[in-house]
C-alpha positions in Angstrom: -45.2 69.3 -21.9 -42.1 71.2 -19.7 -42.1 70.8 -16.0 -42.2 74.5 -16.2 -45.1 75.6 -18.2 -47.3 73.1 -15.1 -49.5 74.1 -13.3 -48.4 72.9 -10.0 -44.6 73.8 -10.8 -46.2 77.4 -10.8 -48.0 77.3 -7.6 -45.3 75.6 -6.1 -43.1 77.8 -3.7 -39.4 78.1 -5.7 -36.8 75.7 -4.9 -34.7 77.3 -2.6 -37.5 77.8 -0.1 -38.5 74.7 -0.3 -35.2 74.0 0.7 -34.6 77.1 3.1 -38.4 75.4 4.8 -36.8 71.6 4.9 -34.4 73.2 7.3 -35.9 75.1 9.5 -38.1 71.7 10.3 -34.9 69.8 10.6 -34.4 72.5 13.0 -37.3 73.1 14.9 -37.2 69.4 15.3 -34.2 69.2 17.3 -35.5 72.2 19.0 -38.0 70.3 20.4 -36.1 69.2 23.7 -35.5 72.9 25.0 -38.1 75.2 23.9 -41.8 75.4 25.2 -44.7 74.7 22.7 -45.9 78.2 22.6 -42.4 79.8 22.2 -41.3 76.9 19.5 -44.5 78.3 17.7 -43.7 81.4 17.7 -40.3 81.5 15.9 -42.1 79.0 13.5 -44.4 81.2 12.2 -42.0 83.8 12.5 -39.9 81.6 10.0 -43.1 81.2 8.1 -43.9 84.6 8.0 -39.9 85.4 6.7 -40.2 82.3 4.4 -43.0 83.8 2.3 -41.9 87.3 1.8 -38.7 86.0 0.5 -40.6 83.7 -1.5 -42.9 86.2 -2.9 -40.3 89.2 -3.1 -38.5 86.3 -5.1 -41.7 85.7 -7.7 -41.9 89.6 -7.7 -37.9 89.7 -9.0 -38.8 87.3 -11.3 -41.9 89.4 -13.2 -39.6 92.6 -14.1 -38.2 92.7 -18.1 -35.4 92.3 -18.9 -31.9 90.5 -17.3 -29.6 93.3 -15.8 -33.5 94.5 -13.7 -34.3 91.0 -13.2 -31.2 90.2 -11.3 -31.1 93.2 -9.4 -34.7 91.9 -7.9 -33.3 88.8 -7.5 -30.3 89.9 -5.4 -32.5 91.3 -2.2 -34.2 87.7 -1.6 -30.9 85.8 -2.6 -29.1 88.0 0.0 -32.0 87.3 2.5 -32.2 83.7 1.4 -28.5 83.0 2.2 -29.0 85.0 5.5 -31.4 82.7 7.0 -29.4 80.4 6.4 -26.8 81.1 8.0 -28.8 82.1 11.1 -30.5 78.4 11.1 -26.9 77.4 11.4 -26.5 79.0 13.9 -28.9 77.6 16.1 -27.7 74.2 15.4 -23.9 74.8 16.6 -24.7 77.7 18.8 -28.4 77.6 20.2 -29.1 81.0 19.1 -29.0 83.3 16.7 -26.1 85.2 16.0 -25.6 88.3 18.2 -23.3 91.6 17.7 -20.1 90.3 19.9 -19.6 87.5 16.4 -19.0 90.4 14.4 -16.2 91.2 16.2 -14.6 88.0 16.6 -14.3 87.1 12.5 -10.5 86.2 12.8 -11.4 83.1 15.1 -14.7 82.3 12.7 -11.8 82.2 9.8 -9.5 80.0 11.9 -12.2 76.8 12.4 -13.8 74.7 9.8 -17.7 75.4 9.4 -18.2 72.7 6.6 -21.4 72.4 7.6 -22.7 75.8 6.9 -20.8 76.0 3.4 -22.8 72.8 2.3 -26.0 74.5 3.2 -24.9 77.6 1.8 -24.5 76.3 -1.3 -27.6 74.1 -1.5 -29.6 77.1 -1.2 -27.6 78.7 -4.2 -27.9 75.8 -6.0 -31.9 75.8 -5.8 -32.8 79.3 -5.6 -30.7 80.1 -8.7 -31.6 76.8 -10.2 -35.4 77.9 -10.3 -34.9 81.1 -11.1 -33.1 79.9 -14.7 -36.6 77.6 -15.2 -38.9 80.1 -14.4 -37.9 82.4 -16.5 -38.9 81.1 -19.7 -42.1 79.7 -18.0 -45.5 81.7 -18.9 -46.7 83.8 -15.9 -47.7 82.8 -12.7 -51.6 83.5 -11.6 -51.2 86.1 -9.4 -51.0 89.4 -10.9 -48.2 91.8 -9.9 -50.8 94.0 -8.2 -52.0 90.9 -6.1 -48.2 90.1 -5.5 -47.7 93.6 -4.1 -50.8 93.2 -1.6 -50.1 89.7 -0.2 -46.6 90.8 0.7 -48.1 93.6 2.2 -50.2 91.8 4.1 -47.6 89.7 5.5 -45.1 92.2 6.6 -48.0 94.2 8.6 -48.3 90.4 10.5 -44.7 90.4 10.6 -44.3 93.6 12.0 -46.7 93.0 14.8 -44.8 89.5 15.9 -41.4 91.6 16.1 -43.0 94.2 17.8 -40.5 93.7 20.7 -38.0 91.8 19.6 -35.1 91.3 21.4 -31.7 91.5 20.3 -30.0 88.2 19.5 -27.8 86.9 22.5 -26.0 83.7 20.4 -27.4 81.4 23.4 -30.7 80.5 23.0 -33.6 82.0 20.6 -35.9 84.3 22.6 -39.4 85.2 22.0 -39.8 87.4 19.1 -36.5 86.6 17.1 -36.4 86.1 13.7 -34.0 85.0 11.6 -33.5 87.4 9.0 -34.7 90.8 10.5 -32.9 89.2 14.1 -29.1 89.3 11.9 -30.5 92.7 10.4 -30.8 93.9 13.9 -27.5 92.3 15.2 -25.6 93.9 12.3 -27.2 97.8 13.0 -26.4 97.6 16.9 -23.2 96.1 16.0 -22.5 99.0 13.3 -24.2 101.3 15.4 -21.5 101.3 18.7 -19.0 103.1 16.1 -21.0 106.2 16.6 -21.3 106.5 20.6 -20.2 109.7 21.7 -16.8 109.7 23.3 -16.0 111.3 25.6 -14.2 115.1 25.3 -11.0 116.2 26.5 -11.7 117.4 29.5 -14.2 115.1 30.2 -11.6 112.4 29.8 -8.8 114.3 32.5 -12.2 113.9 34.4 -12.9 110.5 34.1 -9.3 109.2 34.0 -8.6 110.6 37.4 -12.1 109.1 39.2 -10.1 105.9 38.4 -7.0 106.6 38.9 -4.8 104.6 41.4 -1.0 105.3 42.9 -1.1 101.6 44.7 -1.5 98.1 43.1 -2.9 96.6 46.3 -3.6 97.2 50.2 -4.0 93.8 51.7 -1.9 90.9 49.8 -1.5 87.5 50.6 -1.7 86.4 53.6 2.7 85.1 55.2 1.3 81.7 55.7 0.6 80.9 51.8 3.6 82.7 50.3 6.1 80.9 52.5 7.7 78.5 50.2 7.1 81.4 47.5 11.0 82.3 45.4 12.2 85.6 45.7 10.8 87.6 42.3 10.2 84.1 40.9 9.1 84.2 37.0 5.6 83.9 36.1 3.4 81.9 33.3 0.1 82.0 33.5 -2.0 79.7 30.8 -5.2 81.3 29.9 -7.5 78.5 28.5 -9.7 78.8 25.8 -13.1 79.1 27.1 -13.0 76.8 30.0 -15.3 77.2 32.9 -14.9 75.3 36.0 -17.3 73.1 36.5 -15.8 70.6 34.4 -13.1 70.1 36.9 -13.5 67.7 39.6 -11.5 70.2 41.2 -14.3 72.2 41.5 -16.9 69.1 41.4 -17.8 68.1 37.8 -20.3 66.1 37.3 -18.7 64.2 34.9 -15.2 62.5 36.8 -12.1 62.0 35.1 -12.6 65.1 32.5 -9.2 67.0 33.8 -7.1 64.4 35.7 -4.0 66.6 34.9 -5.0 69.7 36.4 -7.2 68.1 39.4 -3.5 66.8 39.9 -1.6 70.4 39.7 -5.0 71.6 41.4 -4.3 69.2 44.9 -1.0 71.1 45.1 -1.6 74.6 44.8 -3.7 77.6 45.6 -7.1 76.9 44.8 -9.7 79.8 43.9 -13.4 78.7 43.9 -16.5 80.7 43.0 -14.5 83.1 41.2 -16.1 84.4 37.9 -15.1 85.7 34.3 -15.9 89.6 34.1 -16.3 89.9 30.3 -16.0 88.2 27.1 -15.4 86.9 24.8 -11.5 86.4 24.1 -10.3 90.2 22.8 -12.3 92.4 26.2 -11.0 89.2 28.7 -7.5 89.0 27.5 -7.2 92.5 27.7 -9.6 93.2 30.9 -7.8 90.6 33.2 -4.2 91.5 31.8 -5.2 95.5 32.1 -8.2 94.9 35.1 -10.4 96.7 33.3 -13.8 96.9 30.8 -13.4 97.8 27.8 -15.9 99.3 25.4 -15.3 97.5 22.2 -13.3 94.8 21.4 -10.5 94.9 18.8 -9.5 97.7 16.0 -11.1 98.7 13.0 -10.3 102.0 10.4 -12.6 104.2 11.9 -10.7 104.0 15.0 -13.4 103.4 16.9 -11.6 99.3 18.2 -14.5 97.4 17.2 -13.3 95.0 14.6 -9.6 94.1 13.9 -7.0 95.4 11.9 -2.7 96.2 12.2 -3.1 98.6 15.6 0.4 99.2 15.6 0.6 103.2 15.1 -2.6 103.6 17.0 -2.5 105.6 20.7 -4.7 104.4 23.6 -6.0 108.2 25.1 -6.6 107.2 28.0 -3.1 104.5 28.3 -4.4 101.5 30.8 -1.3 100.2 32.1 -0.8 96.2 32.7 0.6 93.6 34.1 3.9 93.2 31.9 4.2 97.0 32.5 4.1 96.9 36.3 6.8 94.4 35.8 9.6 96.4 34.1 10.0 98.4 36.3 11.0 96.0 38.5 13.5 93.9 35.8 11.4 91.8 34.8 10.9 90.6 30.8 7.6 89.6 29.1 6.8 87.4 26.8 3.3 86.3 25.0 2.8 83.0 23.6 -0.3 82.6 20.5 -1.2 79.8 18.4 -2.9 82.4 15.8 -1.9 85.2 13.7 -2.5 88.6 13.4 -5.1 90.6 14.5 -5.3 89.1 18.1 -1.0 89.0 18.4 -1.8 93.1 17.0 -3.7 93.7 20.4 -1.2 92.5 22.7 1.5 94.0 21.3 -0.6 97.3 22.9 -0.3 95.7 26.2 3.5 96.3 27.1 5.0 93.2 26.4 8.4 92.6 24.9 7.4 89.9 22.8 4.9 88.3 21.4 5.7 84.9 19.6 2.2 84.0 18.0 2.3 80.6 14.5 4.8 82.0 12.8 7.5 82.4 15.0 7.5 79.7 17.0 6.9 77.3 13.5 9.2 78.7 12.3 11.7 78.2 15.3 10.9 75.5 16.8 8.9 73.0 14.3 11.2 73.6 11.4 8.5 74.7 8.3 10.8 74.6 5.1 8.6 77.4 4.2 5.9 79.9 4.8 2.7 78.0 3.2 3.3 75.3 5.2 2.0 76.6 8.3 -1.2 75.5 9.3 -4.0 77.8 10.6 -2.8 77.2 13.9 -0.8 75.7 16.2 -2.2 72.2 18.9 -1.9 72.7 22.2 0.5 70.4 22.2 2.7 72.5 19.7 1.8 75.8 22.1 3.6 74.3 24.8 5.9 72.4 23.9 7.6 75.5 21.8 6.7 77.8 24.8 8.9 75.6 27.3 11.9 75.5 24.6 11.9 79.2 24.6 11.5 79.8 28.3 13.7 77.6 29.1 16.8 79.4 26.8 15.9 82.7 29.4 18.4 83.7 30.9 18.9 82.9 34.8 19.6 86.5 36.4 16.6 87.8 34.9 13.0 87.6 36.1 10.5 87.3 33.2 6.5 87.2 33.0 5.2 85.1 30.0 1.5 84.4 29.3 -0.5 81.8 26.7 -3.5 81.5 25.0 -4.9 78.3 23.3 -6.5 77.5 20.8 -8.4 74.1 20.7 -10.5 74.5 23.3 -12.5 76.8 20.8 -16.5 76.6 21.4 -17.8 73.8 18.3 -14.4 72.2 18.2 -14.2 68.5 18.7 -11.3 66.7 21.0 -8.7 64.4 20.1 -8.9 62.1 23.0 -13.2 61.0 23.6 -14.7 61.7 26.8 -16.5 58.4 28.3 -18.4 57.2 24.7 -17.2 60.5 22.9 -20.8 61.8 22.2 -19.8 65.1 23.8 -17.5 67.5 22.1 -17.4 69.6 24.6 -16.1 67.2 27.0 -14.0 65.3 24.0 -11.9 68.8 23.7 -11.3 69.7 27.5 -10.1 66.0 27.5 -8.0 66.4 25.2 -6.4 69.6 26.3 -5.8 67.7 30.0 -4.0 65.5 28.1 -2.1 68.2 26.8 -1.6 70.0 29.7 -0.2 66.3 31.5 2.8 66.4 29.6 3.8 70.5 29.8 3.8 69.5 33.4 5.8 67.0 33.1 8.2 68.6 31.3 7.7 71.6 33.6 8.2 70.2 36.7 11.6 68.6 35.4 13.1 71.5 34.0 14.6 74.4 36.3 11.8 76.6 35.5 9.9 74.5 38.2 12.9 76.0 40.7 11.8 79.6 40.6 8.6 80.0 38.2 4.5 81.3 39.8 2.4 78.6 37.8 -1.0 79.7 36.8 -4.2 78.4 35.3 -7.0 79.7 34.6 -9.2 80.8 31.3 -9.6 83.9 29.4 -13.6 84.1 29.5 -16.0 80.9 30.8 -17.7 78.6 28.7 -19.9 79.7 25.9 -23.4 78.2 26.7 -23.9 76.2 23.6 -25.8 73.1 23.5 -23.5 70.9 24.3 -22.9 72.9 27.8 -25.9 72.6 28.7 -26.0 69.3 27.9 -23.1 68.4 29.7 -24.0 70.6 33.0 -27.7 71.7 32.9 -27.0 73.7 35.7 -25.3 76.2 33.3 -26.9 79.6 33.2 -28.0 80.7 29.8 -25.7 84.1 30.0 -21.8 84.0 29.4 -20.8 84.0 33.0 -19.8 81.4 34.7 -16.9 80.5 37.4 -13.6 79.8 36.1 -10.7 77.7 36.9 -7.9 79.5 39.0 -4.9 77.8 40.2 -1.8 78.6 41.4 1.1 76.9 41.8 5.4 76.5 43.3 7.7 74.5 44.7 6.2 74.3 48.0 3.5 75.4 47.8 0.7 74.3 50.2 -3.4 73.2 48.8 -5.3 75.3 49.7 -9.1 76.1 49.0 -10.1 79.9 48.4 -13.6 81.2 48.5 -13.5 84.6 46.7 -16.8 84.6 47.4 -18.3 85.5 44.0 -15.2 88.2 42.8 -14.3 88.0 39.3 -11.4 87.8 36.7 -10.1 92.1 37.5 -8.5 91.2 40.3 -6.2 88.6 39.1 -4.0 91.9 37.9 -3.8 93.1 40.9 -3.8 89.6 43.0 -0.3 88.6 40.8 1.2 92.0 40.9 1.1 91.8 44.7 2.3 87.9 45.2 5.4 89.7 43.8 5.6 92.3 46.2 5.0 95.3 44.1 3.0 98.2 45.5 2.9 101.0 44.1 2.3 101.9 40.5 -0.1 104.3 38.4 -2.6 102.1 37.3 -6.4 102.2 36.2 -7.3 98.8 37.8 -11.2 98.2 38.5 -10.1 95.1 40.8 -7.9 94.7 44.3 -7.0 91.3 45.5 -8.2 88.8 46.9 -8.0 89.7 49.6 -9.8 92.8 50.2 -13.2 94.4 49.1 -13.7 96.6 46.2 -16.8 97.7 44.6 -16.5 96.5 40.7 -15.5 93.0 40.9 -18.4 91.7 41.8 -20.9 92.5 38.3 -19.6 91.4 34.7 -20.4 93.1 31.8 -20.6 91.6 27.9 -22.1 94.7 25.7 -25.2 95.7 27.3 -25.5 92.8 29.9 -24.5 92.8 33.2 -24.6 89.7 35.4 -24.3 90.2 39.4 -21.8 87.6 41.2 -22.2 86.5 44.7 -20.9 83.1 46.6 -24.4 81.6 45.7 -24.6 82.5 42.4 -25.2 84.2 39.6 -27.9 86.9 38.6 -29.3 88.7 35.4 -30.3 91.7 35.5 -34.4 90.6 36.9 -32.9 88.5 39.4 -30.4 90.6 41.2 -31.5 90.1 44.8 -33.4 93.6 46.1 -30.4 93.9 48.8 -28.2 94.0 46.0 -29.6 96.5 43.4 -28.3 99.5 44.6 -24.7 98.2 44.4 -25.8 96.3 41.2 -26.8 99.9 39.4 -24.3 101.6 41.1 -21.5 99.6 39.4 -23.4 99.2 35.7 -22.5 104.0 35.7 -19.3 103.6 36.9 -18.2 100.7 34.6 -20.5 102.4 31.5 -18.1 105.3 32.7 -14.8 103.8 33.0 -15.6 102.0 29.2 -16.4 106.1 27.8 -12.4 106.1 27.8 -12.0 103.7 25.7 -11.0 105.9 23.3 -8.1 104.7 19.6 -6.2 108.0 18.2 -4.7 107.0 14.9 -1.8 108.3 15.8 0.2 108.3 11.4 
């Protein structure tokens, strides 16, 4: 007797369902360490409902007559199953289901090797298709079509009840009410819905611009005792470290001594800013936001011109121009360069910020790493390669013209490991920052020995804080469950005196005005929301990522529910002002 003819075969779940179910059990066992039993049970029930619905849909599709119709019917559960498996993998590596923000980071996803998801999806696809091919010749299952449809309706009603108050996925934890397939669809719908957000009319744009327009960059700059040894019209080099929270450095009280000895050595001779937070995430928002001291509605650019996806933006003009650091400094005779380890979309975004040159993987690899052809180029430059080529390029700059240079590395991205293990090497996060620090040490040794040391302000900071993945929480259980944390900020020049400056919860909106104030440039038209670290402004203690707002102060950070009553009014006023500022983020396609 054929296996497909047996009663056991006809009654057992589809092979794809079995693969998904077994993967779910393995994941639930891992999640036990992080979740209360009741929350885990609700998530398990949601997963079971989705798997049952997918399995019944598969069985119903297999009853359809004709290969084309049957194939069309199977496409729905096949697609749903692939989403389900991808969501399980997301929880495994990040702690949560895929959030809307992930759809805007397609470029980074393409550069990181997520080998696990390919193996997981391949296993599911083989099992699903194999079962479908075998069962098509099997006798009809005991349940009638009516019974299948009725069962699906009952399950769907229960499923709807479970998801009635489903929260939006945050990508950090699995909240009560989330389920793999439905959460993915909601995230995708939220992301797509951003395209249709109402934009301001021309008159409203003018009014909003006037509301945020400023004629001065700052009122109160750095105290003179802190800047006595700063050269006149110094060069500036800012290193934006991908996803680095301050908590990994001994300088900021790391619970893991020795992760960043070279950065800590630099900090010993620098101005060090503590209780300083990222104002947004992820990279597109973080870099653009710090260079323009502002928030933005969207990440990159897309065909509709709303700026959420990513495409070539060389012919786009923003409706409301956000003046940037290099544009302010150009009037002072500064040339500007931005260095990146990668190519394409992020580079195009940086090009819209007024840099004279944006040097990415292609230029740096072809000019300095002796690539013989385009096919030899790696997906991205290592941090060591980025720093070496950066210094070679800057050392060749003319002595009679100061430069503003910035760089953004790649190898500290979430989910990557490091070549240089920290301790026993069991935490990827600590490994990658320890490896990064090794490469920073080589950069510092060369910088200190070069002519650049005599007249260059060197700044180390981050594009945003570390994504609060399970590895981050395992490394430091003080990590909060949102994408806002303290980030490092070190300012070094030859002769600088070491000072620890507590900015009491200010955020990275203040980087642009503070850097420009160090160079003595006070007058410039701008739309900066931040101010210097030595003056007070209204919006530099509330961070924003999508619809989430986090209040920060000298004692910590607070999600909306935990905002102290005494600060609630300021928090709400800041939210409204930031939303109005972001509403100016319109892109016009000039082609």
